[in-house]
VONULUM-923555 format. One line per 4 residues: number of its first residue (from 0); for each residue z, x, y of N, C-alpha, C. Coordinates in nm, 2 decimals. Atoms other than C-alpha are relative to their C-alpha. Example, Ala and Ser with C-alpha at 12.3 -4.5 7.8 and 13.67 -1.06 7.14 Angstrom:
0> 0.00 0.09 -0.12 0.78 1.23 -0.45 0.00 0.09 0.12 ~ 0.00 -0.09 -0.11 0.71 1.37 -0.11 0.08 -0.08 0.11
END
This chain:
0> 0.08 0.08 -0.07 0.67 2.11 -0.56 -0.15 0.04 -0.02 ~ 0.14 -0.03 0.02 0.29 2.07 -0.61 -0.08 0.04 0.11 ~ 0.05 -0.04 -0.11 0.08 2.27 -0.40 -0.15 -0.07 0.02 ~ 0.13 0.05 -0.05 -0.24 2.14 -0.23 -0.08 0.11 0.02
4> 0.07 -0.13 0.02 -0.49 2.42 -0.32 -0.11 -0.01 0.12 ~ 0.08 -0.03 -0.10 -0.71 2.59 -0.06 -0.14 -0.06 -0.03 ~ 0.14 0.03 0.03 -1.01 2.47 -0.26 -0.02 -0.15 0.04 ~ 0.00 0.13 -0.03 -0.96 2.11 -0.16 -0.10 0.00 0.13
8> 0.10 0.01 -0.11 -1.26 2.03 0.08 0.06 -0.08 0.11 ~ -0.04 0.08 -0.12 -1.17 1.90 0.43 -0.06 -0.12 0.01 ~ 0.06 0.11 0.02 -1.21 1.54 0.43 -0.06 -0.03 0.15 ~ 0.08 0.04 -0.12 -1.48 1.42 0.70 -0.04 -0.14 -0.03
12> 0.04 0.13 0.00 -1.52 1.06 0.78 -0.13 -0.02 0.08 ~ 0.12 0.02 -0.06 -1.88 0.96 0.87 0.01 -0.08 0.13 ~ -0.02 0.09 -0.11 -1.77 0.70 1.12 0.15 -0.05 0.01 ~ -0.12 0.08 0.00 -1.48 0.52 1.25 0.03 -0.13 -0.08
16> 0.01 0.13 0.10 -1.59 0.22 1.04 0.05 0.06 -0.14 ~ -0.04 -0.04 0.13 -1.55 0.44 0.74 0.14 0.03 -0.02 ~ -0.15 -0.02 -0.01 -1.20 0.55 0.84 0.07 -0.14 0.00 ~ -0.06 0.13 0.00 -1.10 0.19 0.92 0.00 -0.07 -0.13
20> 0.04 0.09 0.12 -1.23 0.06 0.59 0.12 0.04 -0.10 ~ -0.08 -0.04 0.10 -0.95 0.26 0.40 0.15 -0.05 0.05 ~ -0.13 0.02 -0.06 -0.66 0.14 0.63 0.06 -0.15 -0.03 ~ -0.06 0.12 -0.01 -0.42 -0.15 0.58 0.09 -0.02 0.11
24> -0.08 0.02 -0.14 -0.30 -0.25 0.92 0.13 -0.08 -0.03 ~ -0.13 0.06 0.07 0.06 -0.33 0.86 0.11 -0.03 0.12 ~ -0.11 0.05 -0.08 0.34 -0.51 1.04 0.10 -0.07 -0.09 ~ -0.09 0.04 0.08 0.64 -0.55 0.83 0.16 0.01 0.04
28> -0.13 -0.01 -0.08 0.93 -0.51 1.07 0.08 -0.14 -0.02 ~ -0.08 0.12 0.01 1.22 -0.76 1.06 -0.02 -0.09 0.13 ~ 0.01 0.07 -0.12 1.17 -0.86 1.42 -0.15 -0.03 0.03 ~ 0.13 0.04 -0.01 0.80 -0.95 1.37 -0.01 -0.15 0.05
32> 0.02 0.14 -0.05 0.68 -1.25 1.56 -0.14 -0.04 -0.01 ~ 0.16 0.05 0.02 0.36 -1.48 1.56 -0.08 0.08 0.10 ~ 0.09 -0.09 -0.10 0.23 -1.30 1.86 -0.03 0.14 -0.06 ~ 0.03 -0.14 0.06 0.26 -0.97 1.68 -0.10 -0.02 -0.11
36> 0.11 0.03 0.10 0.06 -1.11 1.40 -0.13 -0.02 0.05 ~ 0.14 0.03 -0.07 -0.20 -1.24 1.62 -0.05 0.13 0.05 ~ 0.05 -0.13 -0.05 -0.24 -0.91 1.79 -0.03 0.10 -0.11 ~ 0.03 -0.07 0.12 -0.24 -0.74 1.45 -0.14 -0.03 -0.05
40> 0.13 0.06 0.05 -0.53 -0.96 1.33 -0.11 0.03 0.09 ~ 0.10 -0.03 -0.09 -0.71 -0.92 1.65 -0.05 0.14 0.00 ~ 0.06 -0.13 0.03 -0.72 -0.55 1.61 -0.05 0.05 -0.12 ~ 0.07 -0.02 0.13 -0.80 -0.56 1.24 -0.14 -0.04 0.03
44> 0.16 0.04 -0.02 -1.12 -0.75 1.34 -0.06 0.10 0.07 ~ 0.07 -0.08 -0.10 -1.19 -0.54 1.63 -0.05 0.14 -0.07 ~ 0.02 -0.14 0.06 -1.16 -0.21 1.44 -0.04 0.01 -0.13 ~ 0.07 0.00 0.13 -1.28 -0.32 1.10 0.09 0.05 -0.10
48> -0.09 -0.05 0.10 -0.95 -0.24 0.90 -0.02 -0.08 -0.11 ~ 0.04 0.06 0.13 -0.98 -0.32 0.54 0.10 -0.13 -0.02 ~ -0.09 0.11 0.00 -0.66 -0.56 0.55 0.10 0.01 0.10 ~ -0.14 0.01 -0.06 -0.35 -0.68 0.72 0.09 -0.01 -0.10
52> -0.11 0.00 0.09 -0.05 -0.62 0.54 0.13 -0.05 0.08 ~ -0.10 0.06 -0.10 0.23 -0.88 0.67 0.10 -0.08 -0.09 ~ -0.10 0.09 0.09 0.53 -1.08 0.55 -0.06 -0.13 -0.04 ~ 0.06 0.14 0.06 0.46 -1.39 0.33 0.01 -0.10 0.12
56> -0.02 0.11 -0.08 0.59 -1.61 0.62 -0.12 -0.02 0.10 ~ 0.11 -0.01 -0.11 0.29 -1.53 0.85 -0.14 -0.01 -0.06 ~ 0.14 -0.02 0.06 0.00 -1.55 0.60 -0.09 -0.14 0.06 ~ 0.07 0.12 -0.04 -0.10 -1.92 0.70 -0.05 0.04 0.17
60> 0.06 -0.05 -0.13 -0.12 -1.78 1.08 -0.10 0.09 0.00 ~ 0.10 -0.11 0.03 -0.30 -1.48 0.97 -0.13 -0.05 -0.04 ~ 0.14 0.06 0.06 -0.55 -1.68 0.77 -0.07 -0.07 0.10 ~ 0.07 0.07 -0.09 -0.65 -1.88 1.06 -0.07 0.09 0.10
64> 0.04 -0.11 -0.08 -0.69 -1.56 1.28 -0.13 0.07 -0.07 ~ 0.10 -0.07 0.07 -0.90 -1.40 1.02 -0.11 -0.06 -0.06 ~ 0.07 0.10 0.08 -1.09 -1.70 0.89 -0.16 0.05 -0.01 ~ 0.14 -0.04 -0.01 -1.44 -1.57 1.01 -0.04 0.16 -0.02
68> 0.02 -0.17 0.00 -1.39 -1.19 0.94 0.01 0.04 -0.14 ~ 0.00 -0.06 0.14 -1.41 -0.98 0.64 0.13 0.08 -0.03 ~ -0.13 -0.07 0.02 -1.06 -0.84 0.67 0.08 -0.08 -0.10 ~ -0.08 0.07 0.11 -0.84 -0.91 0.38 0.14 -0.03 0.04
72> -0.14 0.03 -0.02 -0.50 -1.08 0.37 0.09 0.05 -0.10 ~ -0.09 -0.07 0.09 -0.23 -0.86 0.21 0.15 -0.04 0.04 ~ -0.14 0.02 -0.01 0.14 -0.95 0.16 0.07 0.06 -0.10 ~ -0.08 -0.07 0.07 0.44 -0.80 0.01 0.08 -0.10 -0.11
76> -0.08 0.06 0.09 0.64 -0.91 -0.30 0.12 0.09 -0.05 ~ -0.11 -0.08 0.02 1.00 -0.80 -0.36 0.04 0.10 0.09 ~ -0.01 -0.11 -0.12 1.01 -0.62 -0.02 0.14 -0.01 0.06 ~ 0.04 -0.13 0.02 1.17 -0.40 0.04 0.07 0.09 -0.11
80> -0.07 -0.08 0.09 1.40 -0.31 -0.24 -0.04 -0.03 -0.16 ~ 0.06 0.02 0.13 1.24 -0.47 -0.55 0.10 -0.04 -0.10 ~ -0.09 0.04 0.12 1.56 -0.58 -0.71 0.03 -0.15 -0.03 ~ -0.02 0.14 0.02 1.50 -0.96 -0.70 -0.02 -0.01 -0.14
84> 0.02 0.03 0.16 1.49 -1.14 -1.04 -0.14 -0.02 -0.02 ~ 0.14 0.01 0.06 1.16 -1.16 -1.22 -0.07 -0.14 0.06 ~ 0.06 0.13 -0.03 1.13 -1.53 -1.15 -0.02 -0.01 0.17 ~ 0.00 0.00 -0.16 1.19 -1.48 -0.77 -0.12 0.07 0.04
88> 0.13 -0.08 -0.04 0.90 -1.23 -0.76 -0.12 -0.08 -0.04 ~ 0.12 0.09 0.03 0.66 -1.46 -0.95 -0.01 -0.12 0.08 ~ 0.03 0.09 -0.12 0.73 -1.74 -0.72 -0.05 0.04 0.11 ~ 0.04 -0.05 -0.11 0.69 -1.52 -0.42 -0.15 0.03 -0.01
92> 0.14 -0.04 0.00 0.36 -1.38 -0.55 -0.08 -0.12 -0.02 ~ 0.08 0.11 0.00 0.23 -1.73 -0.63 -0.01 -0.08 0.13 ~ 0.00 0.05 -0.14 0.32 -1.85 -0.29 -0.09 0.08 0.08 ~ 0.08 -0.08 -0.06 0.14 -1.56 -0.16 -0.14 -0.02 -0.02
96> 0.14 0.03 0.05 -0.17 -1.64 -0.36 -0.04 -0.14 0.06 ~ 0.03 0.14 -0.05 -0.15 -2.01 -0.25 -0.02 0.00 0.14 ~ 0.02 0.01 -0.13 -0.12 -1.93 0.10 -0.12 0.10 0.07 ~ 0.12 -0.08 -0.03 -0.44 -1.71 0.11 0.00 0.15 -0.02
100> 0.01 -0.15 0.02 -0.34 -1.35 0.01 -0.10 0.04 -0.10 ~ 0.09 -0.04 0.09 -0.61 -1.17 -0.16 0.06 0.14 -0.07 ~ -0.04 -0.13 0.07 -0.40 -0.85 -0.22 0.15 -0.01 0.02 ~ -0.15 0.01 0.00 -0.02 -0.81 -0.31 0.05 0.13 -0.03
104> -0.07 -0.13 0.01 0.18 -0.50 -0.26 0.14 -0.03 -0.07 ~ -0.13 0.03 0.07 0.47 -0.54 -0.53 0.07 0.10 -0.02 ~ -0.11 -0.10 0.01 0.78 -0.35 -0.51 0.06 0.02 -0.16 ~ -0.06 -0.02 0.14 0.88 -0.22 -0.86 0.16 -0.01 0.00
108> -0.15 0.02 0.00 1.24 -0.29 -0.96 0.05 0.13 -0.02 ~ -0.02 -0.14 0.02 1.35 0.06 -0.89 0.17 0.00 -0.07 ~ -0.11 0.02 0.06 1.71 -0.06 -0.98 0.00 0.00 -0.14 ~ 0.00 0.00 0.16 1.61 -0.13 -1.34 -0.04 0.13 -0.04
112> 0.02 -0.13 0.04 1.45 0.21 -1.35 0.10 0.09 -0.02 ~ -0.12 -0.10 -0.01 1.75 0.39 -1.23 0.09 -0.03 -0.10 ~ -0.10 0.04 0.12 1.95 0.19 -1.50 -0.06 0.04 -0.13 ~ 0.08 -0.02 0.11 1.70 0.31 -1.76 -0.06 -0.12 -0.08
116> 0.07 0.13 0.07 1.56 -0.05 -1.82 -0.14 0.01 0.03 ~ 0.14 0.00 -0.03 1.22 0.05 -1.81 -0.10 -0.11 -0.05 ~ 0.07 0.12 0.05 1.11 -0.24 -2.03 0.00 -0.12 0.09 ~ -0.01 0.11 -0.08 1.24 -0.47 -1.79 -0.09 0.00 0.12
120> 0.09 -0.01 -0.13 1.06 -0.33 -1.48 -0.14 0.00 -0.06 ~ 0.14 0.02 0.04 0.74 -0.32 -1.68 -0.03 -0.14 -0.03 ~ 0.02 0.14 0.04 0.77 -0.67 -1.82 0.00 -0.08 0.14 ~ -0.01 0.08 -0.11 0.85 -0.80 -1.48 -0.13 0.01 0.09
124> 0.12 -0.03 -0.07 0.54 -0.63 -1.33 -0.12 -0.07 -0.06 ~ 0.11 0.07 0.09 0.31 -0.75 -1.62 -0.01 -0.15 0.03 ~ 0.01 0.14 0.00 0.41 -1.11 -1.58 -0.05 -0.04 0.15 ~ 0.05 0.02 -0.12 0.36 -1.11 -1.20 -0.15 0.02 0.01
128> 0.14 -0.02 0.01 0.01 -0.95 -1.24 -0.09 -0.10 -0.06 ~ 0.09 0.09 0.07 -0.10 -1.18 -1.51 0.00 -0.15 0.05 ~ -0.02 0.14 -0.07 0.02 -1.50 -1.30 -0.08 0.02 0.12 ~ 0.08 0.00 -0.13 -0.18 -1.39 -1.01 -0.14 0.10 -0.01
132> 0.12 -0.09 0.03 -0.51 -1.24 -1.16 -0.09 0.00 0.10 ~ 0.12 0.02 -0.11 -0.72 -1.36 -0.87 0.02 0.14 0.12 ~ -0.05 -0.10 -0.10 -0.53 -1.09 -0.65 -0.03 0.14 -0.04 ~ 0.02 -0.14 0.02 -0.58 -0.72 -0.63 0.16 0.04 0.02
136> -0.14 -0.03 -0.01 -0.24 -0.56 -0.71 0.02 0.15 0.04 ~ -0.06 -0.12 -0.02 -0.07 -0.26 -0.57 0.14 0.01 -0.01 ~ -0.14 -0.03 0.05 0.27 -0.14 -0.72 0.06 0.09 0.09 ~ -0.08 -0.10 -0.07 0.51 0.03 -0.49 0.11 0.07 -0.08
140> -0.10 -0.06 0.09 0.71 0.28 -0.69 0.12 0.06 0.06 ~ -0.11 -0.08 -0.08 0.93 0.44 -0.42 0.02 0.14 -0.06 ~ -0.01 -0.13 0.07 0.85 0.78 -0.55 0.10 0.10 0.05 ~ -0.09 -0.10 -0.05 1.09 0.98 -0.34 0.14 -0.03 -0.06
144> -0.14 0.03 0.06 1.39 0.80 -0.52 0.00 0.04 -0.15 ~ -0.01 -0.02 0.14 1.28 0.89 -0.87 -0.01 0.14 -0.02 ~ -0.02 -0.12 0.04 1.38 1.20 -1.06 -0.13 0.03 -0.10 ~ 0.12 -0.05 0.07 1.11 1.39 -1.29 0.00 -0.10 -0.12
148> 0.01 0.08 0.10 1.21 1.19 -1.60 -0.04 -0.15 0.04 ~ 0.03 0.12 -0.04 1.20 0.86 -1.42 -0.15 -0.02 0.04 ~ 0.15 0.00 -0.05 0.86 0.93 -1.26 -0.09 0.03 -0.12 ~ 0.09 0.01 0.12 0.71 1.02 -1.59 -0.02 -0.12 -0.06
152> -0.02 0.14 0.06 0.83 0.70 -1.74 -0.09 -0.11 0.09 ~ 0.09 0.08 -0.10 0.68 0.52 -1.43 -0.15 0.01 -0.01 ~ 0.14 -0.02 0.00 0.35 0.69 -1.45 -0.05 -0.06 -0.13 ~ 0.02 0.06 0.12 0.33 0.59 -1.82 -0.03 -0.15 0.01
156> 0.00 0.13 -0.03 0.41 0.24 -1.71 -0.13 -0.06 0.06 ~ 0.12 0.05 -0.08 0.14 0.23 -1.45 -0.14 0.01 -0.08 ~ 0.12 -0.01 0.08 -0.12 0.38 -1.68 -0.03 -0.11 -0.10 ~ -0.01 0.11 0.11 -0.04 0.10 -1.93 -0.03 -0.13 0.09
160> 0.03 0.14 -0.07 -0.05 -0.19 -1.68 -0.12 0.00 0.09 ~ 0.12 -0.01 -0.07 -0.34 -0.06 -1.47 0.00 -0.08 0.12 ~ 0.03 0.07 -0.14 -0.28 -0.20 -1.12 -0.12 0.06 0.07 ~ 0.09 -0.06 -0.05 -0.56 -0.14 -0.90 0.04 0.11 0.10
164> -0.05 -0.11 -0.08 -0.34 0.09 -0.68 0.15 0.01 -0.04 ~ -0.15 -0.04 -0.01 0.00 0.28 -0.71 0.03 0.02 0.15 ~ -0.03 -0.02 -0.16 0.15 0.28 -0.36 0.14 0.08 0.00 ~ -0.12 -0.10 -0.01 0.40 0.56 -0.26 0.13 -0.04 0.01
168> -0.13 0.05 -0.02 0.66 0.38 -0.11 0.00 -0.12 0.11 ~ 0.00 0.10 -0.10 0.77 0.10 0.13 0.01 0.08 0.14 ~ -0.03 -0.06 -0.10 0.85 0.36 0.38 0.13 0.01 0.05 ~ -0.14 0.02 -0.03 1.22 0.28 0.40 0.07 0.14 -0.04
172> -0.06 -0.13 0.05 1.31 0.63 0.24 -0.08 0.12 0.05 ~ 0.07 -0.11 -0.05 1.12 0.88 0.46 -0.16 0.00 -0.02 ~ 0.14 0.00 0.01 0.75 0.96 0.49 -0.05 0.05 -0.14 ~ 0.09 -0.04 0.12 0.49 0.99 0.21 -0.03 0.15 0.02
176> 0.07 -0.15 -0.02 0.36 1.35 0.14 -0.10 0.01 -0.08 ~ 0.11 -0.03 0.08 0.05 1.49 0.04 0.03 0.06 -0.14 ~ -0.03 -0.05 0.13 0.22 1.65 -0.25 0.04 -0.10 -0.09 ~ -0.02 0.14 0.08 0.34 1.32 -0.38 -0.12 -0.04 -0.05
180> 0.13 0.06 0.02 -0.01 1.19 -0.37 -0.08 0.10 -0.10 ~ 0.06 -0.10 0.10 -0.14 1.51 -0.55 0.05 -0.02 -0.14 ~ -0.07 0.02 0.14 0.11 1.45 -0.84 -0.05 -0.13 -0.06 ~ 0.04 0.14 0.05 0.01 1.08 -0.86 -0.15 0.03 -0.05
184> 0.13 0.00 0.03 -0.36 1.17 -0.86 -0.02 0.09 -0.14 ~ 0.02 -0.08 0.13 -0.32 1.43 -1.15 0.05 -0.07 -0.11 ~ -0.06 0.07 0.12 -0.12 1.19 -1.37 -0.04 -0.13 -0.02 ~ 0.06 0.14 0.01 -0.26 0.86 -1.30 -0.14 0.00 -0.06
188> 0.16 0.00 0.05 -0.58 0.74 -1.49 -0.09 -0.02 0.12 ~ 0.10 -0.02 -0.11 -0.88 0.78 -1.28 -0.04 -0.12 0.07 ~ 0.03 0.15 -0.05 -0.94 0.39 -1.23 0.11 -0.06 0.08 ~ -0.12 0.05 -0.10 -0.60 0.36 -1.04 -0.01 0.07 0.11
192> 0.00 -0.05 -0.12 -0.63 0.41 -0.70 0.15 0.04 0.07 ~ -0.12 -0.03 -0.06 -0.34 0.56 -0.47 0.00 -0.05 0.15 ~ -0.01 0.04 -0.14 -0.22 0.40 -0.15 0.13 0.08 0.04 ~ -0.10 -0.07 -0.08 -0.02 0.63 0.07 0.06 -0.08 0.12
196> -0.06 0.10 -0.12 0.22 0.46 0.31 0.14 0.06 0.01 ~ -0.14 -0.06 -0.05 0.54 0.57 0.49 -0.02 0.12 0.10 ~ 0.00 -0.12 -0.10 0.54 0.77 0.82 -0.15 0.06 0.03 ~ 0.13 -0.08 -0.03 0.16 0.81 0.84 -0.05 -0.07 0.13
200> 0.02 0.03 -0.13 0.10 0.78 1.21 -0.10 0.08 0.08 ~ 0.12 -0.06 -0.08 -0.18 1.01 1.30 -0.13 0.03 -0.08 ~ 0.15 -0.01 0.08 -0.55 1.09 1.20 0.02 0.14 -0.09 ~ -0.03 -0.11 0.10 -0.45 1.43 1.08 0.09 -0.02 -0.11
204> -0.07 0.04 0.13 -0.20 1.28 0.83 -0.08 -0.07 -0.08 ~ 0.09 0.08 0.08 -0.45 1.04 0.72 -0.10 0.10 -0.07 ~ 0.07 -0.09 0.06 -0.69 1.34 0.65 0.07 0.07 -0.10 ~ -0.08 -0.08 0.11 -0.42 1.53 0.46 0.02 -0.10 -0.12
208> -0.03 0.10 0.12 -0.35 1.20 0.23 -0.12 -0.01 -0.06 ~ 0.13 0.03 0.07 -0.72 1.15 0.18 -0.05 0.13 -0.09 ~ 0.03 -0.12 0.09 -0.77 1.53 0.07 0.09 0.00 -0.12 ~ -0.11 -0.01 0.12 -0.47 1.49 -0.17 -0.05 -0.11 -0.10
212> 0.05 0.08 0.11 -0.63 1.19 -0.34 0.03 -0.16 0.03 ~ -0.01 0.13 -0.02 -0.54 0.88 -0.15 -0.11 -0.08 0.03 ~ 0.11 0.06 -0.03 -0.79 0.61 -0.14 0.03 -0.11 0.10 ~ -0.03 0.11 -0.11 -0.60 0.36 0.09 0.12 0.05 0.06
216> -0.09 -0.06 -0.09 -0.37 0.42 0.37 0.07 -0.13 0.06 ~ -0.07 0.11 -0.06 -0.09 0.18 0.49 0.08 0.05 0.12 ~ -0.04 -0.03 -0.15 0.00 0.22 0.86 0.02 -0.10 0.09 ~ -0.03 0.10 -0.11 0.14 0.03 1.15 -0.06 0.07 0.12
220> 0.06 -0.06 -0.12 -0.04 0.27 1.39 -0.15 0.03 -0.03 ~ 0.14 -0.03 0.05 -0.40 0.22 1.26 -0.09 0.02 0.14 ~ 0.07 0.01 -0.11 -0.54 0.17 1.61 0.01 0.15 0.08 ~ -0.02 -0.13 -0.04 -0.39 0.50 1.73 -0.09 0.11 -0.09
224> 0.08 -0.09 0.09 -0.54 0.68 1.42 -0.15 -0.01 0.03 ~ 0.13 0.01 -0.02 -0.89 0.54 1.50 -0.02 0.06 0.15 ~ 0.03 -0.04 -0.13 -0.86 0.63 1.87 0.00 0.16 -0.01 ~ -0.01 -0.14 0.00 -0.75 1.00 1.78 -0.14 0.05 -0.08
228> 0.12 -0.04 0.07 -1.06 1.01 1.53 -0.12 0.00 0.11 ~ 0.11 0.00 -0.09 -1.29 0.90 1.81 0.01 0.11 0.11 ~ -0.02 -0.11 -0.07 -1.13 1.15 2.04 -0.05 0.14 -0.04 ~ 0.04 -0.15 0.06 -1.19 1.44 1.81 -0.15 0.01 -0.03
232> 0.15 -0.01 0.01 -1.56 1.33 1.76 -0.07 0.02 0.14 ~ 0.07 -0.02 -0.13 -1.62 1.34 2.12 0.02 0.13 0.08 ~ -0.02 -0.13 -0.05 -1.50 1.69 2.18 -0.13 0.08 0.00
END
């Protein structure tokens, strides 16, 4: 396991706005309703979150709610398992773009990686990214499911494809860890950001992920995190 060394400087956010600006306010549960999305968008505008990350079905609804704000629309492609065909993913990505998405969180085909079919996994991602150049791309690699050899191959793949971000996980297989983020930061090219997601529910956890090298945070508890930050500042 990679250590987070004591020399890492404690991350201090200058304001709640700065903290909010790195958060993708997320609602991806199967039982999500239109009212949930309206609430999510209202909170995103109120607190100044970077984006809302939502199911493709709700993009039009969210677009209306965010029309006069700076909050970005983000949706998922191939969620949550990533084993759809490449044509399904391309269609889903293009639909997301057509319906207003500015950012796409694309699940890598972990099944292909586990089968040793790295070329297939890479080609699929490349085609999706090339067909949606207008969008910012975050590739979800489901890092906790990869062994050392697989992860090394995936890191090489990401360094070649150069998505804007590599995202640790969908959150379906346990929480992201600072150690995973440190490992990614050490091996990914400097121009590729890291989005930590999965089990990030407190301000303390956000600080640890930021210290480890995460530039973006995906969480469904953004409001709680901001409130914890404000409480800590008022002590």
